[in-house]
N, C-alpha and C positions, 0 to 999 in steps of 0.2 A: 379829618380822619381818613387815612388811606384805606382803600378797598383792595383786598388780596383775594385773587381767585385760586381755588385749590381743586385739582383733579386727584382722584384716589382718596377722597376725603373720608370715606367710610372704612378704609382699610386699617390695618394694624398701626402703621405710622400715621396715616392721615388723621385719625381721630385725635391723637395726641397733638399734632400740629395745629389742627383747627382750634382745639381747646386753648393752647398756648397763645395763638394769635388773638383770640377773644380776650384772654386775660390781660394781654399787653395793649388792648385798646384799639385793635384794628377792626374794621368791618370785613366780614368774610363772605365770599360767594362760593359755595361748595357744590361741585357737580356730583350727583348721586344717581345711580341706576334706579330704575323703577322698583319701588318696594324696599329700598335700602335706606331711605332718608331717616327712618326711625333710629338708626344707629348713632345719630348725632343729637346731642342734647339741645333742646330749644334755647335760643338766646336772642335778645332783641337786635343784636348786630350780626346775626347769622341769616343769610338767605340761601336756601337750598334750591338748586336748579336741577330738575330731573332731566337726565340725558345720557347719551352714550359717548364716552371719550374717543370713540373711533369715528364719530360723526362730526364733520367740520362745522356744520351749522349749529349743533348743540354747543360745541366748544366756543364758537364765536359769540353766542349768547352769553356764555359764562364770562368771557374775558372782556366783553364790551364795557368800557367805563372803569375797568380795574387798573390799578397801578402796577401790578405784577402778577405773574402766575407761578404758583408752586406746583410743579408736575411730579406727583408722587405715585404714578401708575406703575404697577408691576404685576406679573401673573405667577401663579404657583403651579407646580406639576399636577396637583390634584385637579385644578381647574382645567388644565390642558387636556388631561385624560377625559374629563367629564364633557367638555364642550368641543374639543378638537382644535381650539385655537393654539397658536404657536407663540414663541417669544417674539418672532418677527411681527406678528399681528399686533401684539399688545405693547411690549417693551420698546419696540422701534416704531411701529405704526402710529401709536397714539402721540409720540413725540412729533412726528411729521405733521399730523393733524393739528397739534397745538401750535406749531410754528406757523402754519398757514393761517389759522384762525387769528393769531396775534397780529400778523401782518395785515390782515383784512381791516382791523380796527385800530391799528397804530399803537398797540401795547408792545413795549420793547424790552421788558425785564422778565427773565425767566430763571427760576431756580429748579434744577433737575436733580431728582433723587436717582442716583445710579447705583453702583455696587463696587465693592473692592475689586481692583484689577489684578486678580490672582488666578493663574492657570489659563487654560485656553478652551474651556467648555463652550458649548453653543450659547449658554446663558451669558457668559462673559463676553464672547464675541459680539452678541447682539447689543449688550450694553455699550460696548465700544462704538458700534455703529450709531447708536442713539446719541452718544456724546458728540461724535463727529458731526451729526446733523445739527446739533445745537451750536457747536463752535462755528460752523459754516453758515449759520442762519443770518448773521448780521445783527442778531439781538444782543442785548446786554445780559450775559449769562453767568451763572455760578453753578458748579457741579459738586455734588456730595457723593462720596464713595464709602459708605459704611460697610462693615462686614456683618458680624453678629449683633443684632439689636435686641436688647432686653426690655421686657415689659410684662404686663399681666398675662399669664398663660404662656410666656416665652422666657423661661428662666434656665432651661437646660444648658445654654452656652456658658453659664457660670463655671461649670466643671472644667472647661477648657482654659479658664483665665490663668491659673498658676503656671500651666505649661507654656502658654503664649507669652506671659510676662518674663519667664525664664529665657525662652528662645529669643525674645526681643533684645536681650543683652548681648547676643552674639553679633559680631561684625559681619558685613557682607550680605549676601542674598538671603540667607536664612533669617537673620535678624530683621531685615527689611520686610520680608513677607509676614513674619510674626507680628511686627508693629502694625501692619495694615490689616491684620486679621483679628485684632483685639476687639473686645466687647465695648459697646456704648449703650446707653439707655435711650428709650424713645424721647425722654425729656431732654437729654443732652443734644440729640439730633434736632429736635424742635427748636430748642434755644439757639443752636448754631444757625439754623436757617433764618430765624427771626433776626438774629444779630447781623447776619449778612445783608438783610434787607436795608439796614440802617448804615451800612459801611460801603461807600463808593469804591474803596480799595478791594472789596470782595468781587467786584465785577471782573470777569475773565480769569477767575481762579478755580482750581480744583482742590477740594478739601477731602483728604482721607481721614482715617480715624484720629490720627494725631492732630490734624488741623481742626476737626470737629470738636475734639476735647478742648483745644485752645480757645476756640470761639465761644 
């Protein structure tokens, strides 16, 4: 039984990914901040490790003995306003910590949850830097670039679907952006990640919405 380490395990995407991994027969080691472990349902193959994804010693404990790391960390504007953290602190900083921790213990497979490469906002620029760090790490990486992710409590992007599907039919830049901005569900994303764990050809690949749906 393979052991998969997960950061961001208690988040919107993380909870679905952990549940899917357990259903598929993996052993899961989930990093959770103090007081947040209760967001994950108990399971005999789930080990919750309390720690901070910005602390390299905590992440080293998480990945030690694991076969791969699914790095699902991301911050929201509300959290940034409340705590003063930045995209660079979380979306980039935790990737650098994860890479260092993995190299310490010889774990070489990482799956990174990034975001659709659309526009040139601070958020998108930071995600590009995080991707570059993974690419240059020497690890065996796979990158996922979803746009709108549907799930419980997150259904509003559905109203955009007809417009995006129509624009996706256009040739050129408009159609390309629309395709990369389409919706996926948390379950589709989780299944794609798990599928890529089992496919050597997924190493060194970047999957946008079209690729995630195909997986």
